[in-house]
C-alpha positions in Angstrom: 24.3 33.9 30.9 25.3 30.7 29.1 28.9 30.6 27.9 29.3 30.9 24.1 30.6 27.7 22.4 34.3 27.6 21.4 34.0 28.0 17.6 37.5 26.5 17.0 36.6 23.4 19.0 33.3 23.1 17.2 35.0 23.3 13.8 37.7 20.8 14.9 34.9 18.3 15.9 33.2 18.8 12.6 36.4 18.1 10.7 37.0 15.0 12.7 33.4 13.9 12.1 33.8 14.6 8.3 36.9 12.4 8.1 35.4 9.6 10.3 35.8 6.2 8.5 32.9 4.7 10.5 30.6 7.6 9.5 31.4 7.3 5.8 31.1 3.5 5.9 27.7 3.9 7.5 26.6 6.4 4.8 27.8 4.3 1.9 26.1 1.2 3.3 22.9 3.2 3.8 23.0 4.6 0.2 23.6 1.0 -1.1 20.7 -0.2 0.9 18.4 2.6 -0.5 19.5 1.5 -4.0 18.6 -2.0 -3.1 15.1 -0.9 -2.1 14.6 0.8 -5.4 15.8 -2.3 -7.3 13.7 -4.6 -5.2 10.6 -2.5 -5.8 11.3 -2.5 -9.5 11.8 -6.3 -9.6 8.6 -6.7 -7.6 6.7 -4.4 -10.1 8.0 -6.4 -13.1 7.2 -9.7 -11.4 3.6 -8.7 -10.4 2.9 -7.3 -13.9 4.1 -10.6 -15.4 1.9 -12.6 -13.0 -1.2 -10.6 -13.9 -0.5 -10.9 -17.6 -0.1 -14.6 -17.2 -3.4 -14.9 -15.4 -5.3 -12.8 -18.0 -3.7 -14.7 -20.9 -4.7 -18.0 -19.1 -8.4 -17.1 -18.9 -8.7 -15.1 -22.1 -10.6 -17.9 -23.9 -11.6 -19.8 -20.8 -13.5 -17.4 -18.4 -14.6 -20.5 -16.4 -11.0 -21.5 -15.5 -10.8 -19.3 -12.4 -13.3 -21.6 -10.7 -10.5 -24.1 -10.6 -7.3 -22.0 -10.7 -8.1 -19.3 -8.2 -9.2 -21.5 -5.2 -6.2 -23.8 -5.7 -3.8 -20.8 -6.0 -5.1 -19.0 -2.9 -5.0 -22.3 -0.9 -1.4 -22.9 -2.0 -0.4 -19.3 -1.1 -2.1 -19.6 2.3 -0.4 -23.0 3.0 3.0 -21.6 2.1 2.4 -18.6 4.2 1.4 -20.6 7.2 4.2 -23.2 6.8 7.2 -21.1 5.8 6.4 -17.3 5.9 4.3 -16.5 9.0 4.1 -12.8 9.3 4.1 -12.2 5.5 0.3 -12.2 5.2 -1.7 -9.1 4.6 -0.8 -5.6 3.4 2.6 -5.1 5.0 1.8 -1.5 6.2 0.2 -2.5 9.5 3.1 -4.8 10.2 5.6 -2.0 9.5 3.7 0.4 11.7 3.5 -2.3 14.5 7.3 -2.8 14.2 7.8 0.9 15.0 6.0 0.3 18.3 7.4 -3.0 19.3 9.5 -2.9 22.5 10.8 -6.4 21.9 13.7 -6.3 19.4 13.3 -10.0 18.6 9.6 -9.6 17.6 10.7 -6.6 15.4 13.4 -8.7 13.8 10.9 -11.4 12.9 8.4 -9.0 11.3 11.1 -7.3 9.3 13.3 -10.3 8.5 14.7 -10.8 5.0 12.9 -14.1 4.9 9.6 -12.4 5.4 10.4 -9.8 2.8 11.3 -12.6 0.3 8.1 -14.4 1.1 6.0 -11.2 0.7 7.4 -10.7 -2.8 7.1 -14.3 -3.9 3.6 -15.0 -2.5 2.1 -11.7 -3.6 3.1 -12.4 -7.2 1.8 -16.0 -6.9 -1.5 -14.7 -5.6 -1.7 -12.3 -8.6 -1.0 -15.2 -10.9 -4.2 -16.8 -9.5 -6.3 -13.7 -9.9 -6.2 -12.2 -6.4 -7.4 -8.6 -6.1 -4.3 -7.3 -4.3 -1.6 -4.8 -4.9 2.2 -4.8 -4.5 2.6 -1.3 -3.1 1.7 -2.0 0.5 4.0 -5.1 0.6 6.8 -3.0 -0.9 6.6 -0.8 2.3 7.4 -3.8 4.5 10.0 -5.0 2.0 11.7 -1.6 2.0 11.6 -1.3 5.7 13.1 -4.8 6.1 15.9 -4.2 3.7 17.1 -1.0 5.4 16.4 -2.3 9.0 18.7 -5.3 8.4 21.6 -3.0 7.5 22.2 -2.8 11.3 23.8 -6.3 11.2 26.6 -5.0 9.0 27.5 -1.8 10.9 26.3 -0.1 14.0 23.8 2.7 13.6 22.6 5.2 16.3 19.8 3.7 18.5 17.1 6.0 17.2 18.0 4.9 13.6 17.7 1.2 14.5 14.4 1.6 16.3 12.6 4.0 14.0 14.8 5.8 11.4 15.7 2.9 9.2 12.1 1.4 9.3 10.4 4.7 8.4 13.0 5.5 5.7 12.7 2.1 4.2 8.9 2.2 4.1 8.9 5.6 2.5 11.5 4.6 0.0 9.3 1.6 -0.9 6.3 3.8 -1.7 8.4 6.3 -3.7 10.0 3.5 -5.8 6.8 1.6 -6.2 4.8 4.5 -7.6 7.6 6.8 -8.8 6.1 9.4 -6.4 8.9 10.7 -4.1 6.8 13.4 -2.5 4.1 10.9 -1.7 6.7 8.6 -0.1 7.7 11.4 2.3 4.2 12.4 3.1 3.1 8.8 3.6 6.0 8.3 6.1 5.0 11.3 8.1 1.2 11.0 8.0 0.6 7.3 8.1 3.7 5.5 9.5 5.5 7.8 11.9 2.5 10.1 12.6 5.1 12.8 13.3 8.2 14.5 11.8 11.4 13.8 13.6 14.2 16.3 12.7 17.0 14.0 13.5 15.7 11.4 11.0 14.6 13.8 8.3 17.8 13.6 6.3 17.8 9.8 6.4 14.2 9.8 5.2 14.8 12.2 2.3 18.0 10.5 1.2 16.4 7.0 1.1 13.5 8.3 -0.9 15.6 10.1 -3.4 18.1 7.3 -3.9 15.5 4.5 -4.1 13.5 6.5 -6.5 16.5 7.2 -8.8 17.4 3.5 -8.7 13.9 2.6 -9.8 13.9 5.2 -12.6 17.3 4.0 -13.8 15.7 0.6 -14.5 12.2 1.5 -15.6 12.7 5.0 -16.9 11.0 8.2 -15.7 7.3 7.4 -16.0 4.0 8.5 -14.6 2.2 5.6 -12.9 -1.2 6.2 -14.5 0.0 8.3 -17.4 -0.3 12.0 -17.8 -3.8 13.5 -17.7 -5.0 16.9 -18.8 -8.6 16.4 -17.4 -10.0 19.3 -15.4 -13.2 20.3 -13.7 -14.9 23.7 -13.8 -18.2 25.4 -13.2 -20.9 24.8 -10.5 -21.6 21.3 -11.8 -18.0 20.3 -11.6 -17.5 21.5 -8.0 -20.8 19.9 -7.0 -19.5 16.6 -8.4 -16.3 17.0 -6.3 -18.4 17.4 -3.1 -20.5 14.4 -3.9 -17.5 12.4 -4.8 -15.9 13.3 -1.5 -18.9 12.2 0.4 -19.4 9.0 -1.6 -15.7 8.2 -1.2 -15.9 8.7 2.5 -19.0 6.6 3.0 -17.8 3.7 0.8 -14.2 3.8 1.9 -15.2 4.1 5.6 -17.8 1.3 5.2 -15.2 -0.9 3.5 -12.7 -0.3 6.3 -15.3 -0.9 9.1 -16.4 -4.2 7.6 -12.8 -5.3 7.0 -11.8 -4.4 10.5 -14.9 -6.2 11.9 -14.0 -9.4 10.1 -10.2 -9.2 10.6 -10.2 -8.3 14.3 -13.3 -10.1 15.5 -13.7 -12.9 12.9 -16.9 -14.8 12.2 -19.1 -15.6 15.3 -19.6 -19.0 16.8 -18.6 -22.3 15.4 -18.0 -20.9 11.9 -15.3 -18.5 13.3 -13.6 -21.4 15.1 -13.6 -23.5 11.9 -12.1 -20.6 9.9 -9.2 -20.2 12.4 -8.7 -24.0 12.6 -8.6 -24.5 8.8 -7.0 -21.3 7.2 -6.0 -23.1 4.0 -9.6 -24.4 3.4 -10.9 -20.9 4.1 -8.5 -19.4 1.6 -9.8 -21.9 -1.0 -13.4 -20.9 -0.2 -12.4 -17.2 -0.7 -10.7 -18.2 -4.0 -14.0 -19.7 -5.2 -15.9 -16.6 -4.1 -13.3 -14.4 -5.9 -13.7 -16.5 -9.1 -17.5 -16.0 -9.1 -17.0 -12.2 -8.5 -14.5 -12.1 -11.3 -16.9 -13.8 -13.7 -19.8 -11.5 -12.7 -17.6 -8.5 -13.4 -16.6 -9.7 -16.8 -13.1 -10.6 -15.6 -12.3 -7.0 -14.6 -12.2 -7.5 -10.8 -9.1 -9.7 -10.8 -5.6 -8.3 -10.1 -4.5 -4.9 -9.0 -7.0 -3.0 -11.2 -4.2 -0.9 -12.7 -5.3 -1.3 -16.4 -9.0 -0.6 -15.6 -8.1 2.6 -13.7 -5.7 3.7 -16.4 -8.4 3.3 -19.0 -10.9 5.3 -16.9 -8.4 8.2 -16.4 -7.4 8.2 -20.1 -11.0 8.2 -21.3 -10.7 4.7 -22.9 -13.3 1.9 -22.9 -14.8 1.8 -19.4 -15.2 -1.4 -17.5 -18.7 -3.0 -17.2 -21.3 -1.3 -15.1 -20.9 -1.8 -11.4 -17.1 -2.2 -11.6 -16.5 -0.3 -8.4 -18.8 -2.6 -6.4 -17.2 -5.8 -7.9 -13.7 -4.4 -7.2 -14.4 -3.6 -3.6 -15.9 -7.0 -3.1 -13.0 -8.8 -4.8 -10.5 -6.8 -2.7 -12.4 -7.6 0.5 -12.5 -11.3 -0.2 -8.8 -11.4 -1.2 -7.7 -9.6 1.9 -9.6 -11.8 4.4 -8.3 -14.9 2.7 -5.0 -14.4 4.7 -2.7 -14.2 1.6 -0.1 -11.5 1.2 -1.1 -8.5 -0.8 -1.9 -4.8 -0.3 -4.9 -2.5 -0.7 -3.3 0.5 -2.4 -3.8 -0.2 -6.1 -7.1 -2.1 -5.7 -8.5 0.8 -3.7 -7.3 3.4 -6.2 -8.9 1.4 -9.0 -12.2 1.0 -7.1 -12.2 4.7 -6.5 -11.8 5.4 -10.2 -14.9 3.2 -10.7 -16.8 5.3 -8.1 -15.8 8.4 -10.0 -17.0 6.9 -13.3 -20.4 6.0 -11.8 -20.8 9.5 -10.5 -19.8 11.0 -13.9 -22.7 9.2 -15.5 -25.0 11.0 -13.0 -23.6 14.5 -13.6 -23.7 14.3 -17.4 -21.6 17.2 -18.7 -18.7 16.7 -16.2 -15.5 15.3 -17.6 -15.5 11.6 -16.6 -11.7 11.4 -16.7 -11.5 14.2 -14.1 -14.1 12.6 -11.9 -12.3 9.3 -12.1 -9.2 10.9 -10.7 -11.2 12.6 -7.9 -13.0 9.4 -7.1 -9.7 7.6 -6.9 -8.3 10.0 -4.3 -11.6 10.3 -2.4 -12.2 6.6 -2.0 -8.6 5.9 -1.1 -8.7 8.7 1.5 -11.9 7.1 2.9 -10.3 3.7 3.2 -7.0 4.8 4.9 -8.1 8.2 6.4 -4.8 9.8 5.2 -6.1 12.7 3.1 -2.7 14.4 2.4 -1.1 11.1 1.2 -4.2 10.4 -0.9 -4.2 13.7 -2.9 -0.4 13.9 -3.2 -0.1 10.4 -4.5 -2.9 10.7 -7.0 -1.6 14.1 -8.2 1.9 12.6 -8.7 0.6 9.5 -10.4 -1.4 11.4 -13.0 0.9 14.5 -13.4 -2.1 16.7 -13.3 -1.5 19.8 -11.2 -4.7 21.5 -12.3 -6.6 19.0 -10.1 -4.7 19.8 -6.9 -7.6 21.9 -5.3 -10.4 19.5 -6.3 -8.3 16.6 -5.0 -7.5 18.4 -1.7 -11.2 19.2 -1.2 -12.4 15.7 -2.0 -9.9 13.9 0.2 -10.5 16.2 3.2 -14.3 15.6 2.9 -13.8 11.9 2.4 -11.5 11.5 5.4 -13.9 13.4 7.6 -17.0 11.4 6.5 -15.0 8.1 6.8 -14.1 8.9 10.4 -17.9 9.1 11.2 -18.4 5.7 9.6 -15.2 4.0 10.9 -13.7 5.9 13.9 -10.5 3.8 13.9 -8.1 4.4 10.9 -7.6 1.2 9.0 -3.8 0.7 9.2 -3.6 1.9 12.8 -6.4 -0.5 13.9 -4.8 -3.4 12.0 -1.4 -2.6 13.6 -3.0 -2.6 17.1 -4.5 -5.9 16.4 -1.2 -7.3 15.1 0.5 -6.1 18.3 -2.2 -7.6 20.5 -1.7 -11.0 18.8 2.0 -10.7 19.0 1.7 -10.2 22.7 -0.5 -13.3 23.0 1.6 -15.4 20.6 5.2 -14.5 19.7 4.8 -16.1 16.2 2.6 -13.8 14.1 -0.3 -15.6 12.3 -2.7 -12.7 12.0 -4.4 -11.7 8.7 -3.3 -8.0 9.1 
């Protein structure tokens, strides 16, 4: 028999803990940091929107101008990244996942430094101002993780908080504040970043998501990322479209991830690969030229995050030119391999909406708006192989609860098909590659 705890002693300890100055100082500091994540995500959103608006205004009457502007911009961003902000390139999610697994605190400090977070924000916006097909949501994960992780310099946190809790909470808060999707932020943290649910960090995670989300809403107002949609699917034809959309999303998303991983982790073969590694700025300029040509071929719809194009598809407005999904996937691939900072979230969602649009044309009587939503979730699930995050985030971004079951079915099918095409999940594989390069070279230079 185990002795029963002394209830008086337990209550006395609880009262002492409740009145602890250090504990309350830690809580207030953490809450302040979570507010900072929300405000940083909001500032990043406003900056990226302004950058994209500037680019589209610049090329409005001069569709040939990206042939000059885009290569120069991508070369400038790559040069600044290589010179001043090494470790800021790429999505930001693989780096954050890698930071959770780093045994060396100094390496983690470098990946999640405030300097890197600042560079991520500045250079992603600069890339968008040049037409890069990147998103801000993935970088916001790294920025949020960096902001909360660096609170440890101000006050001592428990060791499990410093090594995992602050990083996971910051990344989740970044997703929640970037999309105004608190539930998706929590699910993303569990499914994609931590790959598990830790009871002792659950309160930290929930608190960070709620506070960061409220801070973002206070500035931007309570909004739905893609607007509210009442689109729905019904009948045999509608469910058949969901099945086809799930398979197509898995094949295309898995194929995209496999090609991206092949290039990012292995590089080009032979002398060409050596030249790319030796001259990253010149390679970024070449990617900028290719991106300009893709943008011109797409009727200027492949540039930027793809937010406006996806929103028009979901709302039933004027659809982009035929083949939009293909051009968006290609533009996103070229932007990512160029080595500049920028994420895959928004461009992948936009490309998926284009996939849904293309399939809606085949099925005739099916609501094209509904299939754009399903395609968005299916393709995103195919790319990242995180089906729960995919359907939750799309459901919250469209405020359409009638589409929950179709979204769940499509994302589960897409993730399963994607695993057959690309056995290694994208972010995990990129994180593994980032860690391997960290081990070989303590200064991160990888395009993850």
